[in-house]
C-alpha positions as CSV (number, residue, x, y, z in Angstrom):
1,X,55.0,-3.5,15.9
2,X,53.9,-4.4,12.2
3,X,54.8,-2.5,9.7
4,X,53.2,-4.2,7.0
5,X,48.5,-4.3,8.0
6,X,46.9,-7.3,7.1
7,X,44.7,-7.0,3.7
8,X,41.0,-7.9,4.4
9,X,38.0,-7.4,2.4
10,X,34.6,-6.4,4.2
11,X,31.2,-6.1,2.9
12,X,28.3,-4.0,4.2
13,X,24.9,-4.9,3.0
14,X,22.2,-2.9,4.2
15,X,18.3,-4.4,3.2
16,X,14.9,-2.7,3.3
17,X,11.7,-4.9,2.9
18,X,8.6,-4.0,2.1
19,X,5.2,-5.6,1.1
20,X,4.9,-5.5,-2.7
21,X,2.5,-4.0,-4.1
22,X,0.1,-5.1,-7.3
23,X,0.1,-3.0,-9.4
24,X,3.4,-1.7,-8.7
25,X,1.8,1.5,-8.3
26,X,0.1,3.6,-5.4
27,X,-3.4,5.8,-5.1
28,X,-2.6,7.4,-8.4
29,X,-0.2,7.8,-11.4
30,X,0.1,11.0,-13.3
31,X,1.3,10.5,-16.9
32,X,2.8,13.1,-19.0
33,X,2.0,13.6,-22.4
34,X,4.9,12.6,-24.2
35,X,5.7,9.6,-21.6
36,X,7.1,6.4,-22.5
37,X,4.4,4.5,-21.5
38,X,0.6,6.3,-22.4
39,X,-2.6,5.9,-21.1
40,X,-3.9,3.0,-22.9
41,X,-0.9,0.8,-22.0
42,X,-1.6,1.7,-18.5
43,X,-4.9,1.2,-18.9
44,X,-4.1,-2.6,-19.9
45,X,-1.5,-3.2,-17.3
46,X,-3.9,-2.2,-14.8
47,X,-6.8,-4.3,-16.0
48,X,-4.5,-7.0,-16.2
49,X,-2.9,-6.6,-12.3
50,X,-5.9,-5.3,-10.7
51,X,-9.3,-5.5,-12.4
52,X,-11.9,-2.9,-11.7
53,X,-9.8,-0.6,-8.8
54,X,-8.1,2.1,-11.0
55,X,-9.8,4.7,-13.5
56,X,-7.7,6.6,-16.1
57,X,-8.8,9.9,-16.3
58,X,-7.8,12.1,-19.6
59,X,-7.5,15.5,-18.7
60,X,-7.2,18.9,-20.4
61,X,-3.6,19.9,-19.4
62,X,-0.5,21.1,-21.2
63,X,2.1,18.4,-19.6
64,X,-0.3,16.2,-18.3
65,X,-2.3,13.4,-20.6
66,X,-3.9,11.3,-17.8
67,X,-4.5,10.5,-14.5
68,X,-5.1,6.9,-13.2
69,X,-6.6,6.7,-9.9
70,X,-7.7,4.3,-7.5
71,X,-11.5,4.0,-7.5
72,X,-11.9,3.7,-3.6
73,X,-10.5,7.6,-3.2
74,X,-13.0,9.0,-5.4
75,X,-15.6,7.1,-3.2
76,X,-14.3,9.1,-0.7
77,X,-13.8,12.5,-2.2
78,X,-16.0,13.7,-5.4
79,X,-13.8,12.9,-9.0
80,X,-13.2,16.2,-10.0
81,X,-12.1,17.5,-6.7
82,X,-10.0,15.0,-6.5
83,X,-8.6,15.7,-10.0
84,X,-8.0,19.2,-9.3
85,X,-6.0,18.4,-6.4
86,X,-3.6,15.8,-7.8
87,X,-3.2,18.3,-11.1
88,X,-2.5,21.2,-8.8
89,X,0.1,19.1,-7.1
90,X,1.6,16.9,-9.8
91,X,2.2,19.8,-12.3
92,X,4.8,21.2,-9.7
93,X,7.2,17.9,-10.1
94,X,6.2,16.0,-13.2
95,X,7.3,17.0,-17.3
96,X,5.8,15.8,-20.5
97,X,8.0,12.8,-20.3
98,X,7.4,11.3,-16.6
99,X,5.0,8.7,-15.0
100,X,4.8,9.9,-11.4
101,X,3.5,7.7,-8.4
102,X,1.0,9.3,-5.8
103,X,0.3,8.2,-2.6
104,X,-2.7,9.8,-1.4
105,X,-3.7,9.9,2.8
106,X,-7.3,10.5,3.0
107,X,-8.6,10.9,6.2
108,X,-12.5,12.3,6.6
109,X,-13.2,13.8,9.6
110,X,-17.2,13.7,10.8
111,X,-18.8,15.9,13.6
112,X,-22.3,15.5,14.3
113,X,-24.4,17.0,17.0
114,X,-27.6,15.2,19.2
115,X,-30.1,17.0,21.6
116,X,-29.8,15.6,24.8
């Protein structure tokens, strides 16, 4: 039996790959009042990376200055309702210095009846 074990170097690598998104955000951004990047800088970034796809909405809120929302979502849900939902949920995790990325999964259900 050996008294000395052989020294070996090992490396374990785990890697996840996913599609790169332009701009590097989801459906909405929640921008705190004292975040490192304000609404105007965000507007310039969004206009360069994805022209005409997002709208910057300034809000009257104690800690949140603005929302950046994908325009397509406002075609599916009225703008005021969407802003209300994002603010209600966003204020639970945001603070004045954060920029929160939000993904919204919207499914519209339609039901119609026809006479036979």
